[in-house]
C-alpha positions as CSV (number, residue, x, y, z in Angstrom):
1,M,-1.9,-29.9,17.6
2,K,-1.9,-27.4,15.5
3,L,-0.4,-24.1,16.9
4,C,-0.9,-21.4,14.5
5,E,-1.7,-21.3,10.9
6,V,0.3,-20.0,8.5
7,T,-1.6,-17.9,5.7
8,T,-0.2,-16.8,2.3
9,P,-1.7,-13.4,1.3
10,R,-3.5,-13.5,-1.8
11,Y,-2.9,-9.6,-3.0
12,L,-0.6,-7.3,-2.0
13,Y,-1.4,-3.4,-1.7
14,H,0.1,-0.5,-3.1
15,A,-1.1,3.1,-2.3
16,T,-0.5,6.0,-4.6
17,F,-2.0,9.0,-6.0
18,S,-5.1,8.4,-7.8
19,K,-4.0,10.4,-10.7
20,N,-1.7,7.9,-11.7
21,V,-4.3,4.9,-11.6
22,S,-5.3,5.0,-15.3
23,R,-1.3,4.7,-15.9
24,I,-0.7,2.0,-13.7
25,A,-3.6,0.1,-14.9
26,K,-2.1,0.1,-18.6
27,E,1.9,0.2,-18.3
28,G,2.4,-1.4,-14.7
29,L,4.3,-0.1,-11.7
30,I,7.5,1.3,-12.9
31,Q,10.6,2.0,-11.0
32,F,12.7,4.9,-11.3
33,E,9.6,7.4,-10.7
34,T,10.3,10.6,-8.6
35,S,10.2,9.5,-4.8
36,N,7.5,10.5,-2.9
37,W,9.3,10.9,0.5
38,S,12.5,12.6,1.3
39,K,14.7,13.4,4.6
40,G,13.7,16.8,5.1
41,E,12.8,19.6,2.8
42,G,15.3,19.6,0.0
43,G,16.8,16.2,1.6
44,T,18.1,12.9,0.2
45,R,15.7,10.3,-0.6
46,Y,14.9,7.0,2.2
47,N,15.4,4.8,-0.4
48,E,18.5,5.6,-2.5
49,E,18.0,2.0,-4.7
50,A,14.6,1.7,-6.6
51,G,11.9,-0.3,-5.9
52,L,8.4,-0.7,-5.5
53,F,6.5,-0.6,-2.2
54,A,3.4,-2.7,-1.0
55,F,1.7,-4.2,2.0
56,E,0.6,-7.8,2.9
57,H,-2.0,-7.2,5.0
58,P,-4.6,-4.6,3.6
59,E,-5.0,-2.3,7.3
60,D,-1.5,-1.2,6.7
61,A,-1.9,-0.1,3.2
62,M,-5.1,1.8,4.1
63,K,-3.1,3.1,6.9
64,W,-0.4,4.2,4.6
65,A,-2.8,5.9,2.1
66,L,-4.4,7.7,4.8
67,K,-0.8,9.1,6.1
68,M,-0.3,10.1,2.1
69,D,-3.6,11.5,1.9
70,W,-3.2,14.0,5.1
71,E,0.7,14.5,3.6
72,F,-0.1,15.4,0.5
73,K,-4.0,16.8,0.3
74,I,-5.1,14.9,-3.2
75,P,-6.7,11.8,-3.6
76,I,-5.4,8.6,-3.1
77,S,-6.0,4.9,-3.9
78,I,-5.1,1.6,-2.9
79,V,-3.8,-0.5,-6.0
80,R,-4.1,-4.4,-6.0
81,I,-1.3,-6.6,-6.9
82,N,-1.2,-10.2,-7.6
83,V,1.4,-11.9,-5.2
84,G,4.2,-12.5,-6.9
85,D,8.0,-13.9,-6.1
86,M,9.8,-10.9,-6.9
87,W,9.0,-9.0,-3.0
88,K,11.0,-9.1,-0.6
89,Q,10.9,-6.8,3.2
90,D,11.5,-3.4,2.8
91,P,14.6,-1.9,4.1
92,S,13.4,1.6,5.1
93,E,13.4,2.6,9.0
94,D,10.1,4.2,8.8
95,I,8.7,4.0,12.4
96,N,5.2,4.0,10.6
97,L,6.5,0.5,9.2
98,Q,7.4,-1.3,12.2
99,F,4.4,-2.1,13.5
100,G,1.9,-3.3,11.3
101,K,-0.3,-6.5,10.4
102,G,1.8,-7.9,7.5
103,K,5.3,-7.2,6.2
104,S,5.9,-3.8,4.1
105,L,7.9,-5.4,1.3
106,R,10.0,-4.1,-1.9
107,S,10.2,-5.3,-5.0
108,R,13.1,-4.1,-7.6
109,R,11.6,-5.1,-10.8
110,N,8.4,-3.4,-12.4
111,V,5.1,-4.9,-11.5
112,P,3.3,-5.5,-15.1
113,A,0.1,-4.6,-16.0
114,S,-1.0,-8.0,-15.8
115,E,-0.2,-8.1,-12.4
116,I,-2.5,-5.1,-11.7
117,I,-6.3,-6.3,-10.1
118,D,-8.2,-3.2,-9.6
119,E,-8.0,-0.2,-7.1
120,F,-10.2,1.2,-4.3
121,P,-10.3,5.3,-4.2
122,I,-10.1,5.9,-0.3
123,K,-12.3,8.4,-0.2
124,P,-15.6,6.2,0.0
125,F,-14.4,4.7,3.0
126,G,-15.1,7.9,4.8
127,N,-14.1,7.5,8.3
128,P,-15.4,5.7,11.3
129,S,-17.9,8.1,13.0
130,S,-19.3,8.7,9.2
131,R,-20.0,5.2,9.1
132,N,-20.8,4.8,12.9
133,M,-18.3,2.5,13.5
134,N,-15.5,2.6,16.2
135,Q,-11.9,2.5,14.3
136,K,-11.3,-0.9,14.4
137,E,-14.0,-2.4,13.2
138,W,-13.7,0.5,10.5
139,F,-10.2,-0.8,9.4
140,E,-11.8,-4.6,9.7
141,D,-14.3,-3.7,7.1
142,I,-12.2,-1.8,4.5
143,S,-9.8,-5.4,5.2
144,R,-13.1,-7.4,3.9
145,K,-13.2,-5.2,1.0
146,L,-9.9,-5.2,-0.3
147,R,-9.1,-8.5,0.0
148,S,-12.7,-9.8,-1.7
């Protein structure tokens, strides 16, 4: 009897500022860049160690991208990455990362440009009401597009 089917993701998803996408396509994802998140104004980084962050599930990446869009008020994109063996569970204690559909991951190595598949600006996805969908349908539709 088969209890459940375990699936390995084909891709990982990294949310970033759209202005970084052309550089990422040429150079890959590089560690030791300025952190986007700190503990309070002028506070310390959430992760003192270098790392690159990605999500197993596209819906989790989209939710993080929406958080970035709300926080920073500049265009955000999701970069699709080939799955490699360099990813481990993200050690962050951020509550937003604890209840996703997949894991939040961290890599301690750079991701070469050859591992970058493509990118998706989030603005064209609109919002559920502009697409005549409820929120669940909207996230499912985005997830299908990001997986294809």
